[in-house]
N, C-alpha and C positions, 0 to 999 in steps of 0.2 A: 503492499501499500504505498500510501505515500502523500500526492500531492492532496493538500488540504483545500476544500472547496469552502472558503470561509464566506460569511455572509457578508453584506454590505459594510457592516461595523463589526469589528472583534471586540469582546469586553476587555481582554487583557491588552490589545495594542490601543485602545482608548485609555486605558489606566497609565498605561505607560509614557502616552503623549502628555498627559495632564499631570503626570507627576514630573516628567522630566522637564518640561517648560516651568512648572512651579518651582523646582528647583533652581532653574537659571533665572527666575525673577529674584529668589532670596540670594542668590549668588553675587547678583549685580548690586544687591543692596548692602553687600559687603566690601565691594571693590575699592570705595573710598579708604577705608579702613585696613586695608591688607598690606600697605607697605609697597605695593606694586604699582607701578605707573598706570594711573587712571586719566581720566577727564578731569576729575576733581579729587584731591588728595588731603586725607586729614594728617595732621602732625602725629598722632599716634596710631601706632598698627598692633593690636593686641596679639600675640602669639596663636593663643587658642582659635581666634577666628581666622587666622591666616593657614593655620594647619587643617582645621576644619575644611576650607576652601581648597587647599592645595590637596587634600584626598579626592575630594569630588572631581577636580581636575581630570584625573585619568579616565573618567568614563561619562562624566556630563554632557559633553558636547557628542562623543561617540554615539552613545545610547539617542540621541536626537536625529543623528545621521541613520542610524540603523530604522527607527521608527518612520522615518522620513520615506526610507527605500520601500518599506512594506507599504506605506501609503501609497505611494507613486504606483506600484503595481496594483494595486486596487484601483484606484483612479482610472488607469489606463483601461483596464476590463478589455471590453472586446469594442472599444470606439476605434474610429478610424484616426488616422495620424492626424490630419487637418482638426478634427473636433477635439484630439486630446491636447495639439498644441496651442489653439484658442483657449482653451481650458486653462492651461497652466499659464499663458499670458494673463489671464484675469485674475488668477490666484495668486502668482508672484509677482511678474514684473508690473501690474500697475499699482500693487502696494508698496513695491519696492519704490517705483519713482515718486508715489504720494508720499511715501515716509521720509525721501530723501529733501524733498521740497517743503515738506510741513512739519513733520514729527522731528526729525533731527536736528534742524537749526537752532530750536531754543538749547539743545545741549551743547552746542557748539559756542552759542553767545555766553551760556553760565561758564564754560572752560575759559572761554578770554577773559571775563571779567575776573576769574578765580586767578588767571596767571597776571592779571594786570596789563593785559594787552588790550583793553578796551574799557572805558568808564563812562559810557553813555548807556541810554536805556536800550530796550530790545528793539524799538522801532527805530531808533537811529542808527542801529547796528545792521539793520535789515538790507539796505542797499548793496552790502559787502557779503552777504549771506553765500551767495553763489561764486563768489570770485576765487579762483585758484583751486587745487586739490588739497585737501586735508593730509598731513597737520600743518603744511606752509600755508596753504589757503584754506578757507572753510568747507566746500563742498564735499561730503561724505555720507557714506552709508551707516556707519558707526556700527551698532548691535546689528543692523539689517544685513551686513555682510552673509550671514546664512542664506536670505533669501536669493542672493545674486549667485552664489555657489549652487544651491540647488537648482536652480533655473538652467545655467550653464551646464552642469551636470547630467541633469535630466535631458538636455538635447544631447550630448555627446554619447549617453548610454542608452538613448532611445533605440537603436538597432538590438542591444541586448535585451532590454524589456520585451520588444516585439518578438524575437525569436524565441523567448521563453513562453510566450502564448501560443506557438504554433503547435500542432499535434507531435511533431517530430522533437521539439525543443523541450516540451513539457516531459516526454517520455524519457528523453535522456537526463533530464534534472531528476526526475522522480527516481530512475536506477541509482544517480549519483548520489540523492540524498538518502537513499537507503543504505547505501554500501558505507558513506561517511558517518552515518548515526551508529550502524552497527559495529563499527570498526574505530570508534570516537576520531576519527580523522577531522572533525572539527576543530580539534585542538592544535591543527595545522595554521590555523587563520591569522596568527600573530607573525608567521613567517612572510608572506606578503608585506605587512604592514612595516615590519622591521627594514626589509628590502627597500621600501619606498623612501623611507626617512635616511637610511644611510647612502643610498644611491643619488638621489636626487637634492640633497640638502645642499652639496656644494655648488648646484646652478641654481637654487631656488633664491626667491627674496620677497619682500613686501608680504610678510603674512595676513591672512584675512584681507587681503587685498586684490585677489583674483590676478591681477596681470602679474607674470613672474612669480607666482605662489605654485610651484609645480608640486612640492610636497602636499601644500593643502589640498589641492585639486585630486592628486592620485591619490592621497590616504583616505579622504573624505569621500570621495568616489567609489573605492572600495567598500567602506561600510555601507554606502549606500545600497550597492548590488548585492551586499550580503545579507540585509535587511531583507530587501526583496527575495531572496532566494530562501532564507531561513523560514519566514512567515508564508510560504507557500506549502511548505513541506509539515507535514504532522509527524514526519519519522523525527527530523531534526529536532522539532519542538518537545517532543517525548523523550528525547535523550536528555536535553537541557533540562527539562523538570525531573527526571529519574537523578540526575547527578548534580543536581543544584547545592546540594551540600558540601560536595567535593569542589565544585567551581569556587564556592564562597571561602573553602578552606585555603584553597591556592590564591585567591585574591588577597585573602588577609596576609598569607605567609609572604607571598610576593612582594606586597606593598610595604611591610614590616623591613624586609631586606632592601627595597629600594630606599626607603625612607632613611634607615640607618646608615647605607652605604653613602647615599648622595645628598639627602635632603636635610637632615637633621641640624638644626643652628643655623640655617641660611633664610635670608629672605629669597634670593633668587640663585640656587645651585649653579657654581662654577663647573662645568665638566671638561676635564682634560682630555685631548684628542684621544689619548690611549684608552680612556675609559669610556668613550662614546657607543662603541658598539655593546658594551655590556649595559650601559643606560638605557640605550635604545631597546635593547632585548627584555630588560625587567619590565620598561616602561609599556611596552606592547602586550607582553604575558598578562600584565596586571590589569589592563584595559579590557583586554578579552574575557579574562576570567570572571571579573566584575559584571560586564553585559551577561556573560552567562549564566552568572548566578543571577541578576535582575531578571532577566528574562524568564528562568526556569521557575522562581517564585512567582513570577506574575502569572505565568501560565496554570501553575499549582493553585494560587490564592485570589487571583484577581479576575473571577469569571462572572460575577454578578454584574447586572446592567442596571443600578439605582437610578430614579431621576435626576439625581444630582451628575451623574457621569455624562448624560446628553447635555446637559445646558454647560457644564464645565467643557467638554470637548468643542462645542460651538464658540466657547470665549476664549480659548487658548490662544488661537491666532491673533484675533484684537489685542489680547492682553500682551501677547510677545511684543507687537509693534509697537504699543503705548508705554510698557513699561519704565523703560530705561529713560526716557524724557522725564517721566514723575521722578525716578530716582535722582537723576541729576540736579533736577531744580531743589529736592528736597534736601540733598546732600551740601548743596551750596549753601544753605542755611545753615543747616547742621553744624558744619564743620567750624562755624565760627560762634557756634553758641555757648562754647564753655562747658557743656555738657560732659558726663563722664563717658569714655568712649563706648563702653557697652550699652548707656541709654542711649548714644546717638544711633548705634546700628540697629538696634530695637526700634527706634523712632523711624528710620529710613525704610525698613521691611515694612513696617505696619502702613507707613505713609504710602509705599509704593503698590500695596496690595489694595488698600483702601481708595487712594486716589485713582488707580487705574480702573479699580471696578465702577467708581462712580462713573466716569467717563465713559466706560463701556456699556454700564446699565442704564443710563439715562440720557447719553448722546448716540455713541455708534449703535448700539442693537436697536434703537427705535426709529433712527432717522434713515429713510429707504436710500438716500442718494449716499450716505456715507459708506453703507454696508459692503459694497465692493470695493470701496479703497481701502479695506481691513480684511480684504480675502474672505467675507462672508456671502454666502448664498442670499439670493432675495427672501424675504419673508415667507413662511408657509401660508398658503392660500388656507382658508377654512377647510375643516374636514370634510363636508360634501363634495366641496371642489376639489380636494386631493382624490377621493372615491373615482369620481368622474375622469381625471385625468389619468390614474392608473387603469381604468378599465379601458380608456381610449388608446393607452399607451403601455401596453404589457411587457414591453422590452425595457421601459424606462422610467417605470414606475417608482424606481428607487434611486431616481438620480438626486432627490432633495438630501440625501444622507452622505452623498460623497462630497 
């Protein structure tokens, strides 16, 4: 057996999406207090916060890309190439352009003021909002880099996704998945990730900037493909569920070695050239182990679909687009407040979640013209109308939830 025939929405996949992006929001709330370079920086950086953030760094964004790969495969379904391309442009390109034009500029303005590079009001700064490319200039996608990468990678990897849905491709993937799961060959996944980082690092630059970021494109593209392949195979998912405790133990042990060898007592570790291969190998093994553990536990325990999950799944995308602007504006005030750093972090997290929720719930979700700008579908018609649409379009009746 093998290929799963998932419904339009998988509970475990939706749970992972909500939890991964929720963690991302919490993570960004702590960036000003981490001691790492960021748009706004506090003078204090508690070790406990930095270590917690460093731990999640190993698997936080990889999980987002794995989940996104599965979502791309589900969204493709049996659609035509033209229909899928139009959908991706609407879901990714439109929010990216809108975000760069409207959502990101307040972040850049707050940073310029924080660093003493501008002293006027936001309105006075607006004429220069799109002059030059960040960091020397002001035009940037900031946290929306993820949308640019997924958009480009989806286009580059589309032939793979299309082949996977053909009868021949599906049959070969089914057979390969069965062999991989039976012989535990999924533990070979770190090898291409290690090779990418070691081989492409010398020719790569501009992390998260797309152009020149060969490591980022290849590494995240591999995770995107793996997510698509993993969530189509019941065999692989069952193997991760069965061996979830082993994956967790490996993740804990490898991270302990990685931390003790390279990370302990540092703000940013300096890796000697002769240690880079070991650091890269440990880092990718740790990443994959935590991904396997998280997905395995999710498949085991996150199977229910409460009403909250449907609402949260719809809110994830607009929350992601909005949240960092709320965070930057909040910490711009908090770093000058004189409050204890733990209180500042707690307030940054609370203001981020509360402020983003208010904007989403009372503006974005309810204003039809704004919904597509945040990657949202049109609002559902009344139930009787939905029933008529479904009856008239038996092959398209589930498009509301994709």
